[in-house]
N, C-alpha and C positions, 0 to 999 in steps of 0.2 A: 504494499499500500503506500503511495506516495506521501511524503511529511507535508503536512499542512503548512501554509505559508504564514499564519498568524496565531498567536495564543492569547486568549482573553481570559483574564482572572477577576472574578467577581470577588471582592472582600466585603465579606458579610456585615452587616451592621450589628452593634453591640447587643441590642436588645432584641426582643422577639416581636417587634411592631408588625402587625398584620400587613399594612400598606407598604411598608418597606421591604418585607419578605416576597410580598406578591410581585413587587417591581425586579428584585432580584431572580426571581423565578421565571418571569415572563421573558426576561432578557435572556437568560440560560437557555430556556426551552427553544426560543427563536434560534439561537445560534448554534445550538447542537446540531441542527439540521443543514448548516452552511457547510458546503463542501471544502472550504479553504479555511475553514476556523477551527480551532481547538478550544472549548470553554471549559473551566474548572470554577469551583468555588472553595474559597478558604476563609479561615476566621478573620477579623478586624486584623489588618496588618500592623497595626499600633499596638495590638495585646500579645502578638506572637514573638515568643522568646527566637532566639538564633537557631536554636535546635529543634523548633517545633516543626512537625512534617510539612505543614503547609508552607513555612518559609524555606524548608529544605527544596519542596516543589519549586518553588520560585527562582531559588538559585540555579535548580537545574535547566531553565528553560534556557535554550540555545539561542533561538532566533527572535524576531521583534515580538513585544508583548504590549497588550493593552490592560492597565489595572484600573478597574472601576472600583471607586471606595467613598465611603461617605464622610469625606473631608476634603479640605482644600487640596488641588492636584500638588502645590509646592510642598505641603505637608508629607503627603504620600509619597512623592519622589524622594524626600530626603530619609524618611524612613526606611525606606527600600535601600538608598544608597549605604546607609549606616550598617545594614544587614549583607552587604555584597551584591545587591541586586541592582545592577547598573546598566546604562544606555544612553546613547545620545536621545536628546530631550525631542520626541515627536511632537509636531505641531498640529493642534487639534483646530476645527473649523468651528467648533461650538463656540456660541456666542453667550456672554453674560447678558443678563436682563439689561436693555439700554444700551448696549454696546452695537455701534455701528460697522457695518461692512469693513469699511476703510481703517477700523481701529484695530482689527483681527492682525495677529501677529505676522511678519513676513518671514517665511522659513528660511529666506537666503539671507536673512540679517542676523548677525552674531551678537549675542548680548555683552555689552561690555561692562564687566563689573570687577572690582578690586579685589574679590574673593581669591583664596588660596585654591578653591576649585577640589573637585573629586578627584581619584587616582584609580588608573587602570580602568576607564571606561572602555569597553568594546564598542564596536562599529553599529552593532544593532540598536533599532530605535525602540524607545520606551515612552509610552503614552500613559498618562495618569488623566482620568475623568472623575469628575466630582458628581456623585449619584444624588446629591442634594439640589442640584442645579435646575432640574427638571423634573416633572411630574409625571412625564409620559415616557414609557420604555421606548417607543420608536424613534425618539430623538436620538438616544445613544445607539440604536440598532444601525440608523443611516449613517451615523458617523463612523462605526465600526466597520460598515460594509465598504465605506470609502476608503478607509485605511487599508482593509484587507484586500480591495481592488489595487491599490497603490503598491502594495507589497507583491501582488501577482504579477503586476506590469513590470515591475523591476526585476523579479526572478526570471521571467520569460525572456526579457530583453537581455539579461547576462548570458542566459542559456544560448540565445541566438547568437550572440558573439563568439561564445566559445565553440559551438558546433557548427556555425556557418548559418544555420537558420533553426527555428524551434522545431521540434517535432509536433506531429499532427494533435497529440492528445494535449501538449502543452499549450499550443495554439487555441484548442477548443477552450481550455480552461481560462486563457487569457481573455478570448472574446464573450466569454460568459458572464452574466452581471451577477454581482454575490447578491443584490436583491432579489435574486430568483432562484432560490436553493433548489436543489434536487427533491424529488418527491421523498416524503418520509416513508420509512417502512411500514408495514402492516402493524408490528408491534413497536412502538417508539423506544428509542434506546434511553436508559435512565440518563439523567443529569449527571456527568462525572464529577467526583469531587477529588481534591489531591490527598485527602486524608480522612479517616473516618471520624471527621469532626472532634481530633483530640481537643479536649477541653482547654480553654484559655481564661485568664482572669483578667478584669478590667485593670489598666496600668496608666501611670501618669509619669512622664519623664521628658525632659527636652529633647529637641531634636535640632543639629545644627545644619543650617543651610550654608555650604561651603561656597557656594558661587558669591555670598556676600561676606562670609567670615574672614577676617584677615589675620588671625591667628594672635590677636592682641593679649589673650590670656586674662582679660578683665573677669570673665565668668568664673573661672578657677579660682580667682583672688576673692570673689564677692561670695560664691557657695561655701558654706561651711559644713555640708553635710557628706561630702566624698562624693560627689556625682561626677564631677569633671576628672579628667587625666589626660596624659599625651601618649601618642603612640611612638613607635621607634624612630619616626621622622621629626618627633617634636612637634606635631601637630595636636592641636586640642582635639578630643573625643569626649564623648558621653561613656564614662567607664563602666559606673555602676548605676545603672538606669533606676533600678529599684530602691536606691537610697534616697530618691527625690521624695518630697514631701507633698502629699497629694493636694491638689488644688493650688499649690505656690507656685507663681509665674515670676517671681522675684528676679531672676538673673536674666529674663528676656528684658526686663524694664530697663537693666543697666548696661547692655550689649549697645555699644556705640554705631554698630552697623545694621540692628535689627535682624541679626543672623540667627536668634534662637526662636524657635517654635515651639508651641505646646499646642498640639492639635486640638485638644478637647476644651480649650478656653473658650469662653463664651465672646471674649473681644476678638473680632476678625484679625485685627493687625498681629496680636498674639498668635492666632490659630493658623496663620500661614497665608491669609490673604494678600495679594499681590499689592505693592505699593502704589496704586494707582485708583482713582475715582474719576469715573466718567472721562478716562482719557488723560487726567490732570495728575501728573506726578507730585506727590506730596512726600512730604517727612513723615513717617510712620510714628516716630516718637511722639509727634504732637497727638496721637490718639491713644498713647498708652496711659494716660492718666486714669481715664475712664469713671472718675466720680466727681461729685460737687465740693470734695472737701478743700480744694484749692493746692492740694499737695503736688509736688512736682514727681515725675515718673521715679527719679530716685529716692524720694522719701517714702514714696509708696512702696518701693522695693525693699527699704530698711526696715519699714514696719512690718511688712510681711514676713521677712526673714527673722526678726525678733520674735514673732508670733511663733513660729515654728520650733526656733530655739527653745523658748519657755515651754511649749508643749511637748519637747524632747527632753524636759527636765533639765536644760542648761541655761545660762545667764543670758539675757539679751546684752546686744553689744553695741547697738545703735550706729553712730557714724564711726565708730572707732576701729573697725576692723574691715579690710578689704573694700574700701570706697574706690571706684574706678578713678584712675587719675586723671582721666580726661574731662569728665564731667564737672566735678566742682568748679574747676576754672574756667568753664564754658561760659561767656559772657550772653547775657539774654538779648536775644535779636531784637531789633525794634519792630514794632508792629507793622504788618504788611497785608496785602490783599487777601493772603491765604488765611491769616488769622480772622479776618471779618469773614470769610466763607464759613470757617468752622464754626464761629460764633452764631451765624445764621443757621446752620445745620442744627446746634443744638437748640436753638429757639422752636425749630420745626418739632421737637421731642419726638423724633424718629425712633 
């Protein structure tokens, strides 16, 4: 049997919400009939440990892969990166609500960041899609079929160059529309899973976006719970994930590059939303305060850390330990149009 061109992995929601489960099942049931797609279900990628069978399955996928998860794509991508599931970022044509066609990313444009970047990234493509963005499964199915068709076209084109011209069965597959799958067998095959649903528990830990991280080490200085460490190349990493205190996002507030993500946090900027609102690039740190107390993000982070220290039976340390070197000396910028815009949004009470 010929290898399929694209693997789709559905990362299931942490709970058992019937609407979300139905969405997952409808997508899987439709894709299982597609001749060019393999589909599997795994537990929530954030909750799986490195040796979980679902994560081992993800690590074993050799070709292009689409991962659908109930989180921001940026968060999903860097969770997978931390576990060694890497690939060139695939560009999706799915639009966020209110986004125009000419605001969609250009696959030819490279992102210019000052981050240290990921390591050992293979040439295969990796797409991450947010299952929270649309209520209709068909939106995702159309995008996955478009991706699958592109993968098929690239494969046939390569075979044509190598062998002089594609073989007849390859050309037939190339011309076939992924939106018109082969007829189902009389007895439908069961939806495949990568594991027998090995149990997971809900977790809480930071995820580093290495496209933004500059390896300044301010997070390891600020965190007093042994979460962060360095690898053999002296690059920062989340070493002891389960040392992190549930619900505490303090280190993300002090990161000068907004490179630390907590995928389950209620604040989009901390949970992995891109730093763009309606096409306008903004400073995500302006969004990190998140309350009406008037505290700066640094003051909030110190308060959150002290609360966790006390809950752990330790003494609060306030501003005396691990305060980021860059931030206390940073001058307050004069008020500009962006400040007025943010105040206007606050007034709308969205």
